C-alpha positions as CSV (number, residue, x, y, z in Angstrom):
1,M,4.5,-60.2,-27.2
2,R,3.8,-64.6,-28.3
3,K,0.9,-65.1,-30.7
4,L,1.7,-68.9,-31.0
5,L,-1.1,-69.9,-28.9
6,L,-3.6,-68.6,-31.2
7,P,-3.9,-70.8,-34.1
8,A,-4.7,-73.9,-31.8
9,L,-6.9,-72.3,-29.7
10,L,-8.9,-71.2,-32.9
11,A,-8.5,-74.5,-33.5
12,L,-9.9,-75.8,-30.6
13,L,-12.9,-73.6,-30.3
14,A,-13.5,-74.0,-34.4
15,S,-14.4,-77.8,-33.4
16,C,-16.5,-76.9,-30.5
17,S,-18.5,-75.2,-32.9
18,T,-18.5,-77.8,-35.5
19,S,-19.8,-80.8,-33.7
20,A,-22.9,-78.9,-32.5
21,P,-25.3,-79.1,-35.8
22,T,-26.5,-75.7,-34.8
23,Q,-24.1,-74.1,-34.9
24,T,-23.0,-72.1,-38.4
25,L,-20.3,-69.5,-37.9
26,T,-16.9,-70.3,-36.4
27,P,-15.9,-66.2,-35.2
28,V,-12.6,-64.2,-36.6
29,N,-11.0,-63.9,-33.4
30,F,-9.9,-59.9,-32.5
31,S,-6.8,-60.9,-32.5
32,E,-7.1,-61.3,-36.3
33,V,-8.3,-57.9,-37.6
34,T,-6.4,-54.7,-37.0
35,I,-9.0,-52.0,-37.1
36,D,-7.9,-48.8,-39.0
37,D,-11.3,-46.5,-38.8
38,A,-12.1,-43.3,-38.9
39,F,-14.8,-43.8,-36.4
40,W,-13.1,-46.5,-34.4
41,G,-10.0,-45.8,-34.6
42,P,-10.1,-42.9,-32.2
43,R,-11.8,-44.4,-30.0
44,L,-9.8,-46.9,-29.3
45,Q,-7.1,-44.6,-29.2
46,S,-8.8,-43.0,-26.2
47,H,-9.6,-46.0,-24.6
48,K,-5.8,-46.9,-24.2
49,D,-5.0,-43.0,-23.9
50,V,-7.4,-42.5,-21.1
51,T,-9.8,-45.1,-19.9
52,L,-7.6,-47.6,-19.1
53,K,-5.4,-45.0,-17.0
54,V,-8.4,-43.9,-15.5
55,C,-9.7,-47.5,-14.3
56,I,-6.1,-48.3,-13.4
57,D,-5.9,-45.0,-10.7
58,Q,-9.8,-45.9,-9.6
59,I,-8.4,-49.2,-8.8
60,E,-5.1,-48.4,-7.3
61,N,-5.2,-45.2,-6.1
62,Q,-8.9,-43.9,-5.4
63,T,-10.6,-47.1,-4.5
64,G,-9.3,-49.8,-2.0
65,R,-9.9,-52.4,-4.8
66,I,-6.1,-53.8,-5.2
67,R,-5.6,-52.8,-1.2
68,N,-7.9,-55.5,-0.5
69,F,-6.0,-58.3,-2.3
70,E,-2.5,-57.1,-1.1
71,N,-5.0,-57.5,2.7
72,A,-6.1,-61.3,1.5
73,A,-2.6,-61.8,0.5
74,K,-1.2,-60.9,4.2
75,G,-4.5,-62.1,5.6
76,E,-5.5,-58.7,7.9
77,G,-6.4,-55.7,7.9
78,A,-10.5,-54.6,5.9
79,H,-11.9,-55.2,3.0
80,S,-13.0,-51.8,1.9
81,G,-16.0,-51.0,-0.8
82,I,-19.0,-53.9,-2.4
83,F,-18.9,-57.1,-1.7
84,F,-18.2,-57.8,-5.5
85,D,-15.3,-55.1,-6.0
86,D,-12.5,-57.9,-7.3
87,S,-14.5,-58.3,-10.9
88,D,-14.0,-54.6,-11.4
89,V,-10.6,-55.3,-11.5
90,Y,-10.9,-58.6,-13.8
91,K,-12.7,-56.7,-15.8
92,A,-9.8,-54.0,-16.2
93,L,-7.0,-56.1,-16.5
94,E,-9.1,-58.0,-19.2
95,G,-9.6,-54.9,-21.0
96,M,-5.8,-54.2,-20.7
97,A,-5.1,-57.4,-22.3
98,Y,-7.4,-56.8,-25.5
99,S,-5.7,-53.4,-25.4
100,L,-2.0,-55.0,-25.6
101,Q,-3.1,-57.3,-28.9
102,N,-3.7,-54.0,-30.2
103,H,-1.0,-51.5,-28.6
104,P,1.8,-53.8,-27.3
105,D,2.7,-51.6,-24.7
106,P,5.3,-53.2,-22.3
107,E,4.7,-50.6,-19.2
108,L,1.0,-51.7,-19.6
109,E,1.7,-55.6,-20.1
110,A,3.9,-54.9,-16.7
111,K,1.0,-53.2,-14.9
112,C,-0.8,-56.5,-15.5
113,D,1.6,-58.9,-14.2
114,E,1.8,-56.9,-10.6
115,W,-1.6,-57.0,-10.3
116,I,-1.6,-60.4,-11.4
117,D,1.1,-61.3,-8.6
118,K,-0.8,-59.4,-6.3
119,F,-4.3,-62.3,-7.3
120,A,-1.7,-64.9,-7.0
121,A,-0.8,-64.0,-3.3
122,A,-4.2,-63.8,-2.4
123,Q,-5.3,-67.3,-3.7
124,Q,-5.7,-69.6,-1.0
125,P,-4.5,-72.9,-0.7
126,D,-7.3,-74.8,-1.6
127,G,-7.7,-72.4,-4.5
128,Y,-10.1,-69.8,-3.8
129,I,-10.0,-66.6,-4.0
130,N,-12.3,-63.8,-3.4
131,T,-10.6,-61.0,-1.0
132,Y,-14.5,-60.2,0.6
133,Y,-14.4,-63.6,2.7
134,T,-10.6,-63.9,2.9
135,L,-10.9,-60.6,4.7
136,T,-14.9,-61.0,6.8
137,G,-14.1,-64.3,7.2
138,L,-13.7,-67.5,4.9
139,E,-16.1,-70.0,7.6
140,N,-18.9,-67.8,5.7
141,R,-18.0,-68.7,2.4
142,W,-20.3,-70.5,0.1
143,D,-23.3,-69.7,2.3
144,N,-24.7,-66.7,0.6
145,M,-25.8,-67.5,-3.0
146,D,-26.0,-63.4,-3.6
147,K,-22.5,-63.0,-2.7
148,H,-21.2,-62.9,-6.0
149,E,-18.5,-65.6,-5.7
150,M,-18.9,-66.9,-8.7
151,Y,-20.0,-64.0,-10.6
152,C,-16.2,-62.7,-9.5
153,A,-14.4,-66.4,-10.4
154,G,-16.1,-66.0,-13.8
155,H,-14.8,-62.2,-14.5
156,M,-10.9,-63.7,-13.5
157,I,-11.5,-67.0,-15.6
158,E,-12.2,-64.3,-18.5
159,A,-9.4,-62.3,-18.0
160,G,-7.6,-65.0,-17.5
161,V,-8.3,-66.4,-21.0
162,A,-8.0,-63.0,-23.0
163,Y,-4.5,-62.4,-21.0
164,Y,-2.7,-65.7,-21.9
165,N,-4.0,-65.6,-25.8
166,V,-2.8,-61.9,-26.3
167,T,0.7,-62.6,-24.6
168,G,0.9,-66.9,-24.0
169,K,1.2,-66.0,-19.9
170,R,0.0,-68.7,-17.9
171,K,0.2,-67.7,-14.4
172,L,-3.6,-65.9,-13.8
173,L,-4.6,-69.2,-16.4
174,D,-3.8,-71.2,-13.8
175,I,-5.3,-69.1,-11.3
176,C,-8.2,-69.0,-12.4
177,I,-7.9,-73.2,-13.3
178,R,-7.2,-73.4,-9.3
179,M,-10.2,-71.8,-9.0
180,A,-12.9,-73.9,-11.3
181,D,-11.3,-77.1,-9.9
182,H,-12.0,-75.6,-6.5
183,L,-15.6,-74.9,-6.9
184,M,-16.2,-78.5,-8.5
185,T,-15.2,-79.9,-5.0
186,V,-18.0,-78.2,-3.5
187,F,-20.6,-78.6,-5.4
188,G,-21.8,-80.5,-9.0
189,P,-23.2,-83.6,-9.0
190,G,-23.6,-85.3,-5.9
191,K,-22.2,-82.7,-3.7
192,R,-24.0,-79.2,-2.5
193,H,-26.9,-77.5,-4.8
194,W,-26.0,-74.1,-6.0
195,V,-27.4,-71.2,-7.7
196,P,-25.3,-68.3,-8.1
197,G,-27.5,-65.1,-7.5
198,H,-25.5,-63.2,-10.4
199,E,-24.5,-65.9,-13.8
200,E,-21.5,-65.0,-15.6
201,I,-19.1,-68.3,-14.3
202,E,-21.6,-69.9,-17.2
203,L,-20.1,-68.3,-20.0
204,A,-17.0,-68.4,-18.5
205,L,-16.6,-72.0,-17.6
206,V,-16.8,-72.6,-21.8
207,K,-14.0,-70.1,-22.4
208,L,-12.0,-72.0,-19.7
209,Y,-13.5,-75.4,-21.5
210,R,-12.1,-74.0,-25.5
211,T,-8.9,-72.8,-24.0
212,T,-7.9,-75.7,-22.1
213,G,-9.7,-78.4,-24.0
214,E,-11.1,-79.9,-20.1
215,K,-14.6,-80.9,-20.7
216,K,-15.6,-80.9,-17.3
217,Y,-15.6,-77.3,-17.4
218,L,-18.5,-77.6,-20.0
219,D,-20.5,-80.1,-18.2
220,F,-20.1,-78.0,-15.0
221,A,-21.4,-75.4,-16.7
222,Q,-23.8,-77.3,-17.9
223,W,-24.8,-78.4,-14.2
224,L,-24.7,-74.9,-12.8
225,L,-27.5,-73.9,-16.0
226,E,-29.8,-77.2,-14.7
227,Q,-29.6,-75.9,-11.0
228,R,-32.0,-72.9,-11.8
229,G,-35.7,-73.8,-11.6
230,H,-35.7,-76.1,-9.2
231,G,-36.0,-74.4,-5.3
232,Y,-32.0,-75.1,-4.7
233,G,-31.3,-71.4,-4.6
234,S,-32.5,-70.5,-0.8
235,Y,-29.8,-67.9,-0.5
236,G,-28.0,-69.0,2.1
237,A,-29.4,-69.6,6.0
238,K,-27.0,-65.7,6.3
239,S,-28.8,-64.1,3.2
240,D,-29.9,-60.6,3.0
241,R,-32.0,-61.3,0.0
242,K,-34.8,-58.8,-0.6
243,W,-36.2,-60.3,-4.7
244,P,-38.1,-62.7,-5.2
245,T,-36.6,-65.9,-7.3
246,Q,-37.9,-64.3,-11.1
247,Y,-35.5,-61.8,-10.2
248,Y,-32.7,-64.3,-10.0
249,Q,-34.3,-65.9,-13.3
250,D,-34.8,-68.6,-11.1
251,D,-38.4,-69.5,-11.2
252,V,-38.3,-72.0,-13.5
253,P,-36.4,-74.5,-14.9
254,V,-34.3,-73.1,-17.7
255,R,-35.3,-75.1,-20.5
256,E,-38.7,-73.5,-19.7
257,Q,-38.1,-70.0,-19.9
258,T,-40.5,-68.1,-22.0
259,D,-40.2,-64.5,-20.7
260,I,-37.0,-62.1,-19.8
261,S,-37.1,-61.5,-16.1
262,G,-35.7,-59.9,-13.4
263,H,-32.6,-58.6,-13.5
264,A,-31.2,-57.0,-17.2
265,V,-27.3,-58.1,-16.9
266,R,-28.4,-61.4,-15.0
267,S,-30.6,-62.0,-17.4
268,M,-27.9,-61.9,-20.5
269,Y,-25.0,-63.1,-18.7
270,L,-27.7,-66.4,-18.7
271,F,-28.5,-66.4,-22.1
272,C,-24.9,-66.2,-23.4
273,G,-24.0,-69.3,-21.1
274,M,-26.9,-71.1,-22.4
275,A,-25.9,-70.0,-25.7
276,D,-22.3,-71.4,-25.7
277,V,-23.1,-74.5,-24.2
278,A,-25.4,-75.0,-26.3
279,A,-23.1,-74.3,-29.0
280,C,-20.7,-77.0,-27.7
281,T,-23.5,-79.7,-27.3
282,G,-26.5,-79.1,-29.3
283,D,-28.8,-78.7,-26.9
284,Q,-32.4,-78.6,-28.8
285,G,-33.8,-77.8,-25.0
286,Y,-31.9,-74.5,-24.7
287,I,-31.8,-73.7,-28.6
288,D,-35.8,-73.2,-28.0
289,A,-35.3,-71.5,-24.6
290,L,-33.2,-69.1,-26.5
291,D,-35.5,-68.5,-29.6
292,R,-38.5,-67.1,-27.4
293,L,-36.7,-65.1,-25.1
294,W,-35.1,-63.4,-28.4
295,D,-38.7,-62.7,-29.3
296,D,-39.8,-61.2,-25.4
297,V,-36.4,-59.4,-25.6
298,V,-36.3,-57.5,-29.2
299,L,-39.7,-57.1,-29.7
300,R,-41.7,-56.6,-26.5
301,N,-39.3,-55.6,-24.0
302,M,-36.1,-53.3,-26.3
303,Y,-35.5,-49.7,-26.2
304,I,-35.0,-48.1,-30.0
305,T,-31.6,-47.6,-28.8
306,G,-31.0,-51.0,-28.3
307,G,-30.8,-50.5,-24.6
308,I,-32.9,-52.7,-22.2
309,G,-34.5,-53.4,-18.8
310,Q,-36.8,-50.4,-17.7
311,S,-36.9,-50.2,-14.1
312,R,-34.8,-48.8,-11.6
313,H,-36.3,-50.7,-8.8
314,N,-35.3,-53.9,-9.7
315,E,-32.3,-52.8,-12.9
316,G,-34.5,-54.9,-15.1
317,F,-37.9,-55.8,-16.3
318,T,-41.3,-54.8,-15.3
319,E,-44.5,-55.4,-18.4
320,D,-44.1,-55.9,-22.1
321,Y,-44.0,-52.5,-24.2
322,S,-44.2,-50.7,-21.2
323,L,-40.6,-48.5,-22.3
324,P,-40.3,-45.0,-20.1
325,N,-38.2,-42.2,-21.7
326,L,-37.2,-40.4,-19.0
327,T,-37.2,-43.0,-16.1
328,A,-35.6,-46.1,-18.6
329,Y,-32.5,-47.7,-17.0
330,C,-30.9,-49.6,-19.6
331,E,-27.6,-50.2,-17.9
332,T,-24.5,-49.8,-20.0
333,C,-23.2,-53.5,-19.2
334,A,-27.2,-54.6,-20.2
335,S,-26.1,-53.0,-23.6
336,V,-23.4,-54.4,-23.4
337,G,-24.8,-58.0,-22.4
338,M,-27.2,-57.5,-26.1
339,V,-24.4,-57.4,-27.9
340,L,-22.5,-60.6,-26.5
341,W,-25.8,-62.4,-26.6
342,N,-27.0,-61.3,-29.9
343,W,-23.0,-62.2,-31.1
344,R,-24.1,-65.9,-30.0
345,M,-27.4,-65.7,-31.4
346,N,-25.9,-64.8,-35.1
347,Q,-23.0,-67.3,-35.2
348,R,-25.3,-70.2,-33.9
349,T,-27.7,-69.4,-36.4
350,G,-25.8,-67.1,-39.7
351,D,-29.3,-64.5,-39.6
352,A,-28.5,-61.1,-40.0
353,K,-31.8,-60.3,-37.6
354,Y,-29.0,-61.0,-34.6
355,A,-26.7,-59.0,-35.7
356,D,-28.9,-56.1,-36.4
357,V,-29.4,-55.7,-32.6
358,L,-25.7,-56.3,-31.9
359,E,-25.0,-53.3,-34.2
360,R,-28.3,-51.4,-33.1
361,S,-26.7,-51.8,-29.0
362,M,-23.1,-51.5,-29.7
363,Y,-23.8,-47.7,-31.5
364,N,-25.9,-46.3,-29.4
365,G,-27.0,-48.3,-25.8
366,A,-23.4,-49.2,-25.1
367,L,-21.5,-46.5,-27.4
368,A,-23.3,-43.5,-24.9
369,G,-22.3,-45.4,-22.3
370,I,-18.7,-43.1,-22.1
371,S,-17.9,-39.7,-23.2
372,L,-16.4,-38.8,-25.6
373,A,-13.4,-38.0,-24.0
374,G,-13.1,-41.4,-22.7
375,D,-12.7,-40.1,-19.2
376,R,-16.8,-40.5,-17.7
377,F,-19.0,-43.2,-17.7
378,F,-22.7,-43.4,-17.6
379,Y,-24.4,-46.8,-15.6
380,V,-27.9,-45.6,-16.7
381,N,-29.1,-44.4,-20.6
382,P,-32.1,-42.4,-20.3
383,L,-34.1,-41.7,-23.7
384,E,-35.2,-38.5,-22.1
385,S,-33.8,-35.5,-19.3
386,L,-34.3,-33.2,-17.7
387,G,-30.3,-31.6,-18.0
388,N,-29.7,-33.7,-14.5
389,H,-27.9,-36.7,-15.4
390,H,-24.4,-36.8,-16.4
391,R,-21.6,-39.2,-17.1
392,Q,-19.8,-39.7,-13.7
393,P,-16.1,-40.2,-13.3
394,W,-16.9,-43.5,-11.2
395,Y,-19.6,-44.8,-9.3
396,G,-19.7,-47.1,-5.7
397,C,-20.9,-50.0,-8.1
398,A,-18.3,-49.9,-10.9
399,C,-19.2,-52.4,-13.3
400,C,-20.7,-50.1,-16.4
401,P,-16.9,-48.4,-16.1
402,S,-15.2,-51.8,-16.2
403,Q,-17.8,-52.7,-18.2
404,I,-16.8,-50.6,-21.3
405,C,-13.5,-50.4,-20.2
406,R,-13.2,-54.4,-21.5
407,F,-15.5,-54.5,-24.1
408,L,-14.1,-51.2,-26.8
409,P,-11.2,-53.1,-27.2
410,S,-12.4,-56.0,-28.1
411,I,-14.7,-54.8,-30.8
412,G,-12.9,-56.7,-33.5
413,N,-14.1,-59.7,-32.8
414,Y,-17.7,-59.5,-34.1
415,I,-17.0,-58.2,-37.4
416,Y,-16.2,-61.6,-39.0
417,G,-17.4,-65.2,-39.0
418,T,-16.3,-67.6,-41.2
419,S,-17.9,-71.2,-42.0
420,K,-17.6,-74.3,-44.9
421,D,-19.7,-72.1,-47.3
422,G,-17.6,-68.9,-46.8
423,I,-16.8,-65.2,-45.3
424,W,-19.7,-63.7,-43.3
425,V,-19.6,-59.9,-42.9
426,N,-21.6,-58.8,-40.3
427,L,-20.0,-55.2,-39.2
428,Y,-18.1,-52.6,-41.3
429,M,-15.1,-50.6,-40.7
430,G,-12.1,-50.2,-41.1
431,N,-10.0,-52.8,-40.6
432,R,-7.6,-55.6,-42.1
433,A,-8.6,-59.3,-40.9
434,T,-6.6,-62.7,-41.6
435,M,-9.3,-66.0,-41.9
436,K,-8.8,-69.5,-43.2
437,V,-11.3,-70.6,-45.7
438,G,-11.1,-74.4,-45.9
439,R,-6.8,-74.8,-46.3
440,K,-6.2,-71.6,-47.2
441,T,-5.9,-68.0,-45.9
442,L,-7.4,-64.9,-47.0
443,T,-7.2,-61.8,-45.8
444,I,-10.1,-59.1,-46.2
445,K,-9.4,-55.5,-46.7
446,Q,-12.0,-52.9,-45.4
447,E,-12.3,-49.6,-45.9
448,T,-15.5,-47.2,-45.1
449,E,-16.7,-43.9,-43.5
450,Y,-19.7,-45.6,-42.1
451,P,-21.1,-44.9,-40.0
452,W,-21.6,-41.4,-41.8
453,K,-21.9,-42.9,-45.1
454,G,-23.2,-46.0,-46.5
455,A,-19.7,-47.1,-48.8
456,V,-17.9,-49.8,-48.3
457,S,-14.9,-51.3,-50.3
458,L,-14.0,-55.0,-49.2
459,T,-10.5,-56.3,-51.0
460,V,-9.8,-59.8,-51.1
461,G,-5.8,-60.5,-51.2
462,T,-5.1,-64.6,-51.6
463,K,-1.7,-66.7,-52.6
464,T,-4.1,-68.4,-55.4
465,P,-7.4,-68.1,-56.4
466,V,-9.6,-69.6,-54.5
467,R,-13.9,-70.4,-54.8
468,T,-15.7,-68.9,-51.6
469,T,-18.9,-67.5,-50.6
470,V,-18.6,-63.9,-48.8
471,H,-22.0,-63.1,-46.8
472,L,-22.1,-59.8,-46.4
473,R,-25.0,-58.3,-44.1
474,I,-27.9,-56.1,-45.4
475,P,-29.0,-53.7,-42.6
476,G,-32.1,-54.3,-41.6
477,W,-32.4,-50.4,-41.4
478,C,-31.8,-50.5,-45.5
479,K,-34.3,-50.2,-47.7
480,A,-32.4,-49.9,-50.7
481,W,-29.0,-50.7,-52.0
482,S,-26.6,-52.3,-54.6
483,I,-23.0,-54.4,-54.8
484,A,-20.6,-54.3,-57.8
485,I,-17.6,-56.4,-57.6
486,N,-14.8,-54.8,-59.8
487,G,-16.7,-51.7,-60.8
488,E,-19.4,-54.9,-62.1
489,K,-22.9,-54.6,-60.6
490,M,-24.3,-57.9,-60.0
491,P,-27.6,-59.2,-59.3
492,T,-27.4,-60.4,-56.0
493,P,-29.7,-63.1,-54.0
494,V,-30.7,-62.4,-50.0
495,E,-31.0,-65.1,-47.5
496,K,-31.5,-64.3,-43.9
497,G,-30.5,-61.1,-44.5
498,Y,-27.0,-61.4,-46.1
499,A,-26.7,-60.5,-50.2
500,I,-24.3,-64.1,-51.1
501,L,-21.3,-63.6,-53.6
502,E,-20.2,-66.6,-54.7
503,R,-17.1,-67.0,-57.0
504,K,-13.6,-67.6,-57.3
505,W,-11.9,-65.0,-56.1
506,S,-8.4,-63.7,-57.0
507,D,-5.9,-61.6,-55.2
508,G,-7.3,-57.6,-55.7
509,D,-10.7,-59.1,-56.2
510,R,-13.3,-55.6,-55.0
511,I,-16.0,-55.4,-53.1
512,T,-18.1,-52.6,-53.3
513,L,-20.9,-52.0,-51.7
514,D,-23.6,-49.2,-51.2
515,L,-26.4,-48.8,-48.6
516,E,-28.7,-45.7,-48.5
517,M,-28.6,-44.4,-45.8
518,P,-31.5,-41.5,-45.3
519,A,-32.6,-40.1,-42.2
520,R,-35.9,-41.3,-41.6
521,L,-38.8,-41.3,-38.7
522,V,-39.4,-44.3,-36.5
523,A,-42.2,-45.3,-34.8
524,A,-43.3,-47.2,-31.5
525,D,-45.3,-50.3,-31.4
526,P,-48.5,-49.3,-30.7
527,R,-48.4,-51.0,-27.5
528,T,-45.8,-49.1,-26.4
529,K,-47.9,-45.6,-24.6
530,E,-45.1,-44.0,-23.7
531,D,-43.8,-42.9,-27.4
532,E,-47.7,-42.9,-28.5
533,G,-48.2,-39.7,-31.2
534,C,-44.4,-39.4,-31.4
535,R,-41.3,-40.0,-33.7
536,A,-37.8,-41.3,-33.5
537,V,-35.2,-40.4,-35.8
538,Q,-32.2,-42.5,-36.8
539,R,-30.0,-42.8,-39.6
540,G,-28.2,-45.8,-41.3
541,P,-27.3,-47.4,-37.1
542,L,-27.8,-44.4,-35.3
543,V,-30.5,-42.9,-32.9
544,Y,-30.3,-39.1,-32.6
545,C,-32.0,-37.2,-29.9
546,L,-32.7,-33.3,-29.6
547,E,-30.0,-31.9,-27.1
548,E,-31.6,-28.3,-25.9
549,V,-28.2,-26.7,-26.1
550,D,-28.5,-26.9,-29.8
551,N,-32.6,-26.3,-29.5
552,P,-32.4,-23.6,-27.0
553,E,-36.1,-21.8,-27.7
554,A,-38.9,-23.8,-25.8
555,F,-37.3,-27.0,-25.8
556,D,-40.8,-28.9,-24.3
557,S,-42.9,-27.7,-27.1
558,L,-40.5,-28.8,-30.4
559,K,-42.4,-31.0,-32.3
560,L,-41.8,-32.9,-35.7
561,C,-43.8,-32.6,-39.2
562,E,-44.6,-36.4,-40.3
563,D,-43.1,-35.5,-43.6
564,A,-40.1,-34.2,-41.9
565,A,-37.2,-34.3,-44.7
566,F,-34.0,-33.5,-42.8
567,E,-30.6,-31.7,-44.1
568,E,-27.3,-34.1,-43.7
569,T,-24.8,-32.3,-42.8
570,F,-20.9,-33.6,-41.3
571,E,-19.5,-31.2,-38.9
572,P,-16.1,-31.8,-38.2
573,D,-15.7,-29.9,-35.0
574,L,-18.9,-31.3,-33.7
575,L,-18.4,-33.5,-31.1
576,R,-15.4,-34.8,-32.6
577,G,-17.0,-35.0,-36.0
578,V,-20.8,-36.4,-36.5
579,V,-23.1,-36.0,-39.4
580,S,-26.1,-33.7,-37.6
581,L,-29.6,-33.8,-38.9
582,S,-32.1,-30.0,-39.6
583,T,-35.2,-29.8,-40.1
584,A,-37.9,-27.4,-40.1
585,S,-40.9,-27.6,-37.8
586,G,-43.0,-24.5,-38.6
587,E,-40.5,-21.2,-37.6
588,K,-38.5,-22.9,-36.2
589,T,-35.5,-25.2,-37.4
590,L,-34.9,-28.7,-35.2
591,K,-30.9,-30.1,-34.6
592,F,-30.2,-33.5,-33.7
593,I,-27.3,-35.3,-33.1
594,P,-25.8,-39.0,-32.4
595,Y,-27.3,-40.3,-29.4
596,Y,-24.2,-41.9,-28.6
597,A,-22.8,-38.2,-28.3
598,W,-25.4,-36.4,-25.8
599,D,-24.3,-35.3,-22.8
600,N,-20.7,-34.1,-24.3
601,R,-20.9,-30.5,-24.0
602,E,-23.3,-27.9,-21.2
603,A,-25.7,-29.5,-19.3
604,G,-29.7,-29.8,-21.0
605,R,-32.9,-31.3,-21.9
606,M,-32.8,-34.6,-23.6
607,K,-35.2,-36.5,-26.1
608,V,-35.4,-39.0,-28.4
609,W,-38.9,-39.7,-28.6
610,I,-40.8,-36.4,-30.3
611,P,-44.2,-35.5,-30.8
612,L,-45.5,-34.8,-34.0
613,E,-47.1,-32.3,-34.8
């Protein structure tokens, strides 16, 4: 596979970022990061060996998703499934592309090319591509803003950019360009108004801009964002809409938004699109709105797992501080959205608080969405179960399986950033990364047993000494830590949650970071009535839970001591290797496991928030 296009892409991305006065960091692309980690490595291997095969089988054999493209190419046959099912195919292909970067596989690449040929055959002469309307009547297209046409197009663009970056092949990218150009012949200044019922196209258009250098795609993304909140969301004469404009984030203009509302995943994609446009334009109105919205989400509407969206009714939000556990929705897609949005906020500001939330959502809310075997998925991630909530092989609405399929192999994107000021380390996992610092190229080799242990080693590789600054994130959950360089402990200033190490670095210089991670009790905000009188348990970035299989006696009556002390035990044969926690409670011993690993054994009850004695 060809990688010669990546330096040009990264240079364009960097120029976009640094042209805006508000953008602090430039991400180190996952293609420059090779993950070799005891925790994440097996998950990436399972993704390649199991998850991708599950998704391909479902798309090709168990559902009609690929057949829809085949029928659309012929112009005959029925459309099967839901009107937005095309998006699952695109998301799975994006995951396949990311996997190819880390695990080159000619057979998998051939499968991607086979699918792309089907997309090309299904595309209309004017560039439009959507199998639902091709098979049910093209005369009805662009008549219902809630039918996800632009949502599907956005996921296709993200897949097209990913596949182009990894392989250098343009066929899907060109399909995406034709579709984007088609959109702009129908909508835009002086043409039709449009409010996409489900956001996604906005951030995808910015990716297309960054890939092609064509500013018209950035301008169109911003135009779509500006359409919201002005009464343009009629949702078509044939709309079957049952939700208010607030559900679609269409009740007020985006610059005036103060509170998260409506559907959680749609909100996340909207905020990502706003953050991307702001990164490229420096639009202060977007920046101010995003700062207000982040406070509302994280301080008043986020679960301890980093999950968001309390209500099954609207797959989204209700009232501030109302966070029920048994009925928590916390869609897997929304947790992934929290990673994507907080990554963008961190890149803009260089503030570690965003990386803290990213890490919380990634290790808990998102990772729980897939089984340890990689073959079953959660759509909903409650914080309490009566024993009847289980992962499924697939869903009729399969956005979450395809979302986790594309997310897992992309995690290398979120580890590092660079700036004029140096290197920024956001996540701790074993890897080797290459990055530019000024005109020089550095490598970082990171070794750690995180999240089980807080010791991290980073070794610098450079042909000639280079003066720069290394910023190490000190997680918000860590209360005590130390840093040494080449074995010598260093007093280190901290700014915005990063320890700052400025010096001339030579080849082989070694930084060691020790983060203390004792298990601790966490109290909810006192305004969260559902958790009143309860505590949760967290160790490092991981939230823990009680499962009935480990605590079979009188599960509903289990309680925690307010001064609980925990015994920490690494159990290599439990749940593919975890640190379990145990603590005495009266005559009983309570055993906790990481939340991400629950429902991987026999069925039983589970809870995160435990009453105090």
